[in-house]
C-alpha positions as CSV (number, residue, x, y, z in Angstrom):
1,M,5.9,-10.4,15.5
2,K,4.9,-6.9,16.6
3,T,2.3,-4.9,14.8
4,F,2.6,-1.3,14.2
5,Y,-0.3,1.2,13.2
6,V,-1.0,4.5,11.6
7,Y,-4.0,6.1,12.4
8,L,-6.1,9.0,11.9
9,L,-8.6,10.8,14.9
10,T,-11.1,13.2,14.4
11,N,-13.4,15.1,16.7
12,K,-17.3,14.8,17.1
13,N,-17.9,17.4,14.5
14,N,-15.1,16.0,12.0
15,T,-13.5,19.1,11.7
16,V,-10.2,18.2,12.8
17,L,-7.9,15.5,11.7
18,Y,-5.0,14.1,13.5
19,T,-2.2,11.4,12.2
20,G,-0.4,9.3,14.8
21,F,1.8,6.4,15.2
22,T,2.0,3.4,17.5
23,D,2.6,-0.1,18.4
24,D,-0.5,-0.6,20.7
25,I,-3.4,1.0,19.1
26,E,-5.7,0.2,21.8
27,R,-3.4,1.6,24.4
28,R,-2.8,4.8,22.3
29,L,-6.6,5.3,21.9
30,N,-7.3,5.4,25.5
31,E,-4.5,7.7,26.1
32,H,-6.2,10.1,23.5
33,K,-9.9,9.3,25.0
34,A,-8.6,9.8,28.4
35,K,-6.7,13.1,27.6
36,I,-3.6,11.9,29.3
37,S,-1.4,14.8,27.9
38,K,-3.7,17.6,28.5
39,K,-1.8,20.3,26.5
40,S,-1.7,17.9,23.7
41,F,-3.1,18.5,20.1
42,T,-5.6,15.8,20.6
43,A,-6.7,17.2,24.0
44,R,-7.1,20.8,23.0
45,Y,-9.1,19.8,19.8
46,N,-10.9,16.7,21.4
47,C,-9.8,14.4,18.7
48,N,-10.8,11.0,20.1
49,K,-12.5,9.2,17.4
50,L,-10.5,6.7,15.2
51,I,-11.7,7.1,11.7
52,Y,-9.1,5.1,9.8
53,F,-6.1,3.1,10.4
54,E,-3.3,0.8,8.8
55,E,-1.3,-1.8,10.0
56,F,2.5,-2.8,9.4
57,Q,4.8,-5.5,10.3
58,D,7.7,-3.2,9.8
59,V,8.2,-0.2,12.0
60,N,10.2,1.7,9.0
61,D,7.2,1.2,6.6
62,A,4.7,2.4,9.1
63,L,7.1,5.6,10.1
64,H,7.6,6.5,6.2
65,R,3.3,6.0,5.9
66,E,2.8,8.3,8.7
67,K,4.8,11.0,7.3
68,Q,3.4,10.6,4.0
69,L,-0.1,11.1,5.5
70,K,1.2,14.1,7.4
71,R,2.3,15.9,4.0
72,Y,-1.0,15.2,2.3
73,S,-3.9,17.8,2.4
74,R,-7.0,17.6,4.0
75,K,-8.9,16.6,0.9
76,W,-6.8,13.9,0.3
77,K,-7.0,12.2,3.6
78,E,-10.9,13.0,3.3
79,N,-11.1,10.9,0.2
80,L,-9.1,8.2,2.1
81,I,-11.3,7.8,4.8
82,N,-14.4,8.1,3.0
83,E,-13.2,5.0,0.9
84,N,-13.0,2.9,3.9
85,N,-15.5,4.4,6.5
86,S,-17.5,6.7,4.6
87,D,-19.9,7.2,7.9
88,W,-16.6,8.4,9.6
89,V,-17.8,6.2,12.3
90,D,-15.6,5.5,15.3
91,L,-13.7,2.4,14.7
92,S,-12.6,1.7,18.0
93,K,-16.1,1.5,19.3
94,S,-16.4,-2.2,18.7
95,W,-13.5,-3.0,20.7
């Protein structure tokens, strides 16, 4: 069974938030960190710190959640992050 992920990234100063979706979170984070797409939002704003993610078994649920998160305000996203990762540590560091 495939797993899908919705995730939030930030930069080292926690000033920018990026919402993404993938079916391979480790590969996708490596792409963000390596700045594969030099002109992408994450490359331009150095968003390479994974601060939040959710797992889904259904692709439609994951896509729906991604759209939800993108509509929410920054303050709402900050509250979500703080509830789960109050220090805003890079969750991918332990991988």
